[in-house]
C-alpha positions in Angstrom: -60.4 -19.3 -13.8 -57.4 -21.2 -15.3 -56.1 -17.9 -16.7 -56.1 -16.2 -13.3 -54.5 -19.2 -11.7 -51.8 -19.3 -14.4 -51.1 -15.5 -13.9 -50.9 -16.0 -10.2 -48.4 -18.8 -10.6 -46.3 -16.7 -13.0 -46.3 -13.8 -10.6 -45.3 -16.0 -7.7 -42.5 -17.5 -9.7 -41.2 -14.1 -10.8 -41.3 -12.9 -7.1 -39.4 -16.0 -6.0 -36.8 -15.5 -8.7 -36.3 -11.9 -7.8 -36.0 -12.8 -4.1 -33.6 -15.6 -4.9 -31.4 -13.3 -6.9 -31.3 -10.7 -4.1 -30.5 -13.3 -1.5 -27.8 -14.9 -3.7 -26.4 -11.4 -4.4 -26.2 -10.8 -0.7 -24.3 -13.9 0.0 -22.1 -13.5 -3.0 -21.0 -10.1 -1.6 -20.0 -11.9 1.6 -18.2 -14.5 -0.5 -16.4 -11.9 -2.5 -15.3 -10.0 0.6 -14.0 -13.2 2.2 -12.2 -14.1 -1.1 -10.5 -10.7 -1.2 -9.3 -11.0 2.4 -8.1 -14.6 1.8 -6.7 -14.7 -1.7 -5.4 -11.1 -1.7 -2.8 -11.7 1.1 -1.6 -14.9 -0.6 -0.7 -12.8 -3.7 0.7 -9.7 -2.0 2.0 -11.1 1.2 0.5 -8.2 3.1 -2.8 -7.9 4.9 -6.0 -6.9 3.0 -9.1 -5.8 4.7 -12.5 -4.9 3.3 -15.4 -3.4 5.2 -18.1 -4.7 2.9 -18.9 -5.8 -0.7 -22.4 -5.0 -1.9 -23.3 -7.0 -5.1 -26.5 -6.9 -7.2 -26.9 -9.6 -9.8 -30.0 -7.8 -11.1 -28.0 -4.7 -12.2 -24.6 -6.4 -12.5 -23.1 -3.8 -10.2 -21.0 -4.0 -7.0 -19.5 -1.6 -4.5 -16.5 -2.3 -2.5 -16.2 -0.3 0.7 -13.3 0.3 3.0 -10.5 -1.5 1.2 -7.1 -1.3 3.0 -3.9 -2.9 1.8 -1.3 -3.2 4.6 2.4 -2.6 4.5 5.2 -5.2 4.5 7.1 -5.9 7.7 9.6 -3.3 8.6 7.6 -0.3 7.5 6.2 2.1 10.0 3.2 3.6 8.2 0.0 1.5 8.9 -1.0 0.9 5.3 0.1 1.1 1.7 -3.2 1.8 0.0 -6.7 2.7 1.2 -9.9 3.1 -0.8 -13.1 4.4 0.7 -15.3 3.2 -2.1 -14.9 1.6 -5.5 -17.7 0.8 -8.0 -17.6 -2.3 -10.2 -19.7 -3.2 -13.2 -19.9 -7.0 -13.8 -21.5 -9.1 -16.5 -23.9 -11.1 -14.2 -24.0 -14.0 -16.5 -20.2 -14.5 -16.2 -20.2 -14.9 -12.4 -20.7 -18.6 -12.6 -18.7 -19.2 -15.7 -15.0 -20.0 -16.2 -14.1 -16.4 -16.7 -15.6 -13.5 -14.7 -16.1 -10.4 -17.0 -15.8 -7.1 -15.3 -17.0 -4.3 -17.5 -15.7 -1.4 -15.4 -13.9 -0.6 -12.2 -13.8 3.0 -10.9 -11.7 3.9 -7.8 -12.1 7.4 -6.5 -10.0 9.3 -3.9 -7.7 6.5 -3.0 -4.9 7.3 -0.6 -1.5 5.8 -1.3 1.5 5.8 1.1 5.0 5.9 -0.3 7.5 5.0 2.5 11.2 4.6 1.8 13.7 5.9 -0.7 17.1 4.9 -1.9 17.2 1.5 -0.1 13.7 0.5 -1.3 10.1 1.4 -0.6 6.9 -0.3 0.5 5.2 -0.3 -2.9 8.1 -1.9 -4.7 8.4 -4.5 -1.9 4.7 -5.5 -2.4 5.4 -5.7 -6.2 8.3 -8.0 -5.5 6.0 -10.2 -3.4 3.4 -10.3 -6.2 6.1 -11.2 -8.8 7.3 -14.0 -6.5 3.8 -15.4 -6.3 3.4 -15.2 -10.1 6.8 -16.9 -10.6 5.9 -19.7 -8.2 2.9 -20.5 -10.4 0.4 -20.6 -7.6 -2.5 -19.1 -9.4 -5.6 -18.9 -7.2 -9.2 -18.7 -8.5 -10.8 -18.4 -11.9 -9.7 -16.2 -14.9 -10.8 -12.6 -15.0 -11.4 -10.0 -17.7 -11.5 -6.2 -16.9 -12.5 -4.0 -19.8 -12.0 -0.6 -18.1 -10.1 0.2 -14.8 -9.9 3.8 -13.7 -8.3 5.3 -10.6 -9.1 8.9 -10.2 -8.5 11.7 -7.6 -5.9 9.7 -5.7 -3.3 11.3 -3.5 0.1 10.1 -2.3 1.4 10.5 1.3 5.2 10.6 0.9 7.4 9.5 3.9 11.0 9.7 2.8 13.6 7.9 4.9 16.9 9.6 5.5 15.5 13.1 5.0 14.8 14.1 8.6 11.2 12.9 8.5 10.3 15.0 5.5 6.7 14.3 4.5 4.6 15.5 1.6 1.1 14.9 0.2 1.0 14.9 -3.6 -1.8 14.5 -6.2 -1.6 11.4 -8.4 -2.6 11.6 -12.1 -5.4 9.4 -13.2 -4.5 5.8 -13.9 -6.5 4.3 -16.8 -6.1 0.7 -17.8 -8.2 -1.1 -20.5 -8.7 -4.6 -22.0 -7.1 -6.5 -19.1 -7.5 -10.2 -19.9 -9.4 -9.6 -23.1 -10.0 -12.7 -25.1 -10.8 -16.3 -24.3 -7.8 -16.9 -22.0 -8.4 -14.0 -19.5 -5.9 -13.3 -16.7 -5.4 -14.6 -13.2 -6.0 -12.6 -10.1 -2.2 -12.5 -9.7 -1.7 -11.1 -13.1 -4.4 -8.5 -12.6 -2.8 -7.5 -9.3 0.5 -7.1 -11.1 -0.9 -4.9 -13.7 -2.9 -2.6 -11.4 -0.3 -2.4 -8.6 2.5 -2.0 -11.2 0.6 1.0 -12.7 0.1 2.5 -9.2 3.8 2.0 -8.3 5.1 3.5 -11.5 2.9 6.6 -11.3 3.7 7.1 -7.7 7.5 6.8 -8.2 7.3 9.3 -11.1 5.4 11.8 -8.9 7.7 11.3 -5.9 10.9 11.5 -8.1 9.7 14.8 -9.6 8.7 16.3 -6.3 12.0 15.4 -4.5 14.0 16.8 -7.4 12.1 20.1 -7.2 12.5 20.2 -3.4 16.3 19.5 -3.7 16.7 22.4 -6.1 15.2 24.9 -3.7 17.0 23.7 -0.6 20.6 23.9 0.8 23.4 21.9 -0.8 23.4 19.0 1.7 19.6 18.6 1.4 19.8 18.9 -2.4 22.5 16.2 -2.6 20.4 14.0 -0.4 17.4 14.5 -2.5 19.4 13.8 -5.7 20.5 10.5 -4.2 16.9 9.5 -3.4 15.7 10.6 -6.8 18.4 8.4 -8.4 17.2 5.5 -6.2 13.6 6.2 -7.1 14.6 6.2 -10.8 16.1 2.7 -10.3 13.0 1.5 -8.6 10.9 2.8 -11.4 12.9 0.8 -14.0 12.7 -2.3 -11.8 8.9 -2.0 -11.3 8.3 -1.8 -15.1 10.4 -4.9 -16.0 
């Protein structure tokens, strides 16, 4: 009799724990979504919207749906980056610790918009905003570690100013970052944003620079000269973004 009672109590406790973890995971997803939409704009100085964040503490996995990073003021295109879905693997035991450990982030089929040219572009402007936040020393939130960050299958929508509305869509090579914030110290959300956005900006500028050079070679003299100027400007922005 006592054994059956004991087993019943154990089963009830296990069920309650599982239910509690599921409920906490649900609310944590909402908290993470709110955090991204609140902290993100403070770092980048542009709007950040997320449709949903689904988090499971049982499996240590999360999925971010409908992430959209807006453009700085003065740019016509509606957004700088959009991600339909991203999967994240988290060490569930680290969620409530001083440093959140993210095992992996995989972003598939992101769409990046490059708007600008010689006088500057939207991605470099956002990078300037992030660098200004880091310089100010306003570091929101806890430290983070990301062991593996992969962006694959991304494309770049190119909108070049000063080139008669010339637009292109180009594939972006995979971006693979590892060991971000490894060690006891970790990195801040601002530093993580700098590393990831810096890699995106660098890769995008390389692709755009190469494409505009090729386009200029196959066009008339005036267009070719215009493309060479923009390519030179893009080269300068590339150096600036990697400093």
